[in-house]
C-alpha positions, 0 to 999 in steps of 0.5 A: 217360874221354872228356869232350866239352866241351859246357859253354860260357859261357852268360850268365844275366843281364846285369851284375848289379853294375857296380863303379866303376872304382877302380884298384888298390883293395884288392878289385881287388888281392886278386882279382888276387892270388888269380887269380894264385895259383890259376893257378900252382896249376893249372899245378902241379896234380899231379892233372892229369898229361896230357890229349888232346883234339880242336881244330877251327878255321878260319883266314881271311885277309881284306883291306880297302881304302880310306880308313876301310875303308868296306867289310867285309873280303873273305875271300881265303883260308880254311883248315879245320884239325882237330888232336889236342892233347896236354898233359903235366905240367909244361908240355909240349904237342903238336899234331898236325894230322890234317886241313887244307884251304884254299880261295883266293877271291883270289890270295895267297902268305900263309904263316902262323906255325906257332903260328897253326895251333894253340891256346894252352894253359895260357892262356899261361904266365908270359909271352905270345908270339905269332907265333913271337915275331915279333908279340908276345914276352915280354909279362908275363902280367897274372896272374903274379908279375911281372904283379902289379907291372906292371899296374893292376887294377880290378873290373868287371862281375859275371855269372852263367854256366851250365856244364852244370847248374852256375851260377857267379858270376864277376867281371870284372877289368880290367887295364892297364899301369902304364907304357903305353910298355912292352910290355904287355897290356891287357884283362880276365878273368872270374874265378870268385868261389869258386875264383879260376879264370880262366874267360875272358880278352880281351887286346890289346896296347900299341904297344910289345908289337907287334914288327912295325911293320906290325901295327895291333893284335892281339887274343886271346880265350881261354875255358875249360871245366870238365872232370871237375868240377875242371880248367879247360881250353881250350874256345874261342879266337879270335885276330885280327891286323890289319896295315895297309900304308903303301905310297903311304899308300893304306889296305890292311888284311890280317886274319888270324882264327883261331877254335877249338873244343876238345872230346872230352877224355881226362884222365890218359891215356898221351900219352908216345908223341907227344912227340918232338923235332919242333916243337910244332905239326906234321902228324900221320903220314898227315895228310889235307891238301888244297889243293883243298878236298876231303878224304875218306879212310878216316882223316879226312873234312871235310864240304862245302866250306871256306866252306860249312862255316863257322858263321855267327859265323866267316863274319861280317865282324867278331867281336863279341868282338874288337870289344868288346875293341878298345873296351875297349883304347881305353877303358883306355889313352891312345890314343897307347900303341896307335897306330902312329907315322907320319912321311912316306910317298909317297901316292896316291889310286890307281895312275893318279895316278902315271902315266896317259894321257888325251887332254887331258894325254897321258902324265901323271906325279904324286906326293905325300907325306903327313906325319903330325906327329901320329897324328891330323893329316895334311898332304898335298901333291903335283903332277901334270904332263901332257906334252901340255898342259904343265900342272902340277896341284898339290894340298895338304890338311890333315886331322884325324881323331879316334879314332872316325874322324870327320875334317875336311879343307881342300884346295886344288887345280888338277886335271881333273874327269871328267863321268862320274857313274860310271867306265866303265873302270878307270884302268889299262885306260883308260891302255892303250886311250888310249895305243894306240888313242885310246879314252879313256873320260874326259870332262875339264874344268879346275878350280881351287879349294878344298874343306872336307870333314866326314866322319862316324865310321867304322863307321856303317851310313849314312856321311854326308860334307859338302863345301863347295867353290868352284872355277873351271871351264873347258874343257880341249882335246885335246892328245895323239896316240895310237899309232893311231886318233884321240881324240874331241873335248874335253868341252864346258865353260863358264867358270864359278865354281861354289860347291857344297855336297854331301851324300854318303851311303854305305851300304856293306852292308845287307840288301835283301829278302834281298839283300846290298846297297850304296848311295850318294846324292849331293845337291848345291846349286850356284851358278854365276856366268859372266862370260865373255860375258854376266854371269849366275848360275844355281842348281840341284840335282843328285842321283846315286843308285846301288844294287848288290845280289846274292843267291845262289840255288842254284848261281848268283848274281843281280846287280842294279844301278840308277843314277839322276841328274838336275838340278832346273833345267837351263835354264842348266846348263853342259854339264859338269853334264849327265848323260852315259851310254854305255859298258860300265857305264851303257849297254853296246852304245852309244858312250861318253857318247852319251846326254846329258840332264838326267835319266837312269837305268839298270838292269842284271840279270845271272845268274852261274853257274860253268862249267868253265875252265882252271886257271891257275897263278900260281906262289907266289900259288896256282892259279886254280880250274878254273872261270869265271863265265858272266854273261848280262845285260840292261840298259836306260838312259833319258834324258829326252826320248830314251827307252829304250836297251835292250841285252843281252850276256854276260860271262865272269869268270875267274882268281878272277873278277878279269878280265872280258870282255863282249860286248854289243849295243844293240838301239836303233840300237846296235852290237856292243861288246867290253869287257875290264877287271879286276874293278870291286872294284879300280877304286878303286886302279887 
């Protein structure tokens, strides 16, 4: 008889009794032993000879960039999968994919392990193995004969859950490895008090259990439902695998998330015909598989697009279940048993740190190394050299980061600062334009000094950072010669010693009147002392605020950005402190940094809509969709004492919206301008 699983876990009450964390108490060991015995009996239950069910799920690959991963992960690829699953006593399983489609949001050549395409049956047997053994291999199951010897157990929360018309009392059993340096699991399980059945498990792993050195962590959540009033079988599953790259010591995280719902059970039905010599998980004969995202055949049909069909909890940027598991893992074991060991790595804030071109340095090269004497302490040192100014720019820093992400760092440097309040062009495009055409969208001045920085824990909605700096500033000269054209004059700068305290506030994601928004605010108090000609001092404040927001409406997307900046007392402000606008970001249609004042603002509104375009093949990285994004926009900039500078234009985004070409016209003594660059989402690493 077919049974559709509708009996999910529903918590009736908050924890009604929270037991003290008494590890290996008589009660904890008794419950763990009973759960192990029941699990073994379930695997050998002669009443359950076979079953067939349907599993539907989503497999997503996401990416994050930046120190502390300040922004939510972005979906790069999403797969929707439907499979028929089969089980046969004693422990044979088969999963036939009858429908699969994917969509690429950004180019990627990722290939999933075969077992990422299916579900976990039997709540893992005696050992736990994930990723075909490349990610986790031969970890003793906590509720196995071996596991009873390898793990500590403690009684946690007691809850009531509803399964259809039944109410069950369950108790949490937490487990941790006795030897935290061994390959072991960490987490908890909810066990039915009456039957001893494991209703839900949440599992993380020690560092030694993770076979791939790039794995940051791996989390699995398994839930079971009661079928035929007797058999506890898979109902819902979730897996998250996080890998963090160490190339150049620039944080880049790739995340694989799988989410499955299992239903439509047929118990004790003939299934012998599906068990053959093929792999456990494979495509069914005549399976509907599409790379275009559309599947509609007589045998099988997905509705909507892959992204549109995702439930809200799957589209969410973070899984609440996995987040709770991360906290539990960190709570149950010493931090070093789940942290990756780090030694020495080549590092850089961006690709442009290694090679770039500007009118001050000409061709400039740089490199740095980061040493991790412990997981919480990092020491960074490096230098750059300009072949036109013949100047070395060394820097060194030491930082301490606590387990929740809060950090303190001390830095010393000799460098070049840019007066731009926001960049007008990516580093890689600016290098090419400066070298070939004398078009340098940086205004640089020299600085040498040091800074002490305090950063708040990661994961906060509003992330503050406090910086104290003292530096000597001076004017930098134009030293380079481009292949064609000529460079603009050097940025004016006064020789001053500046003492500065700056509060940075970053809101990486929030809701603003139904729009997805990000915002930043920087407030500085500065004291300048000049001795070059006539000794004088000055004090002033400086503030810079940005806001970016988007909202999808119908087939288009509204994009809004705002910028505001100003000085509190500009009577003796050095020219390097003034606000400068002009260029494709702050004032399209007007010359680079042609609008200068002590207070300024800018607003940009554009409407993005998909239009037909050429599908661009990218080899193993997939194929760009046969669409581009048309983005007509209006813009206005304001500078105190000079008034408004409006402009209008249109942008075209193509190849996964990674490349952008803009045409704009300034309507107040402006000009036609043409800009080409990569997506601004990637400027930070270029």
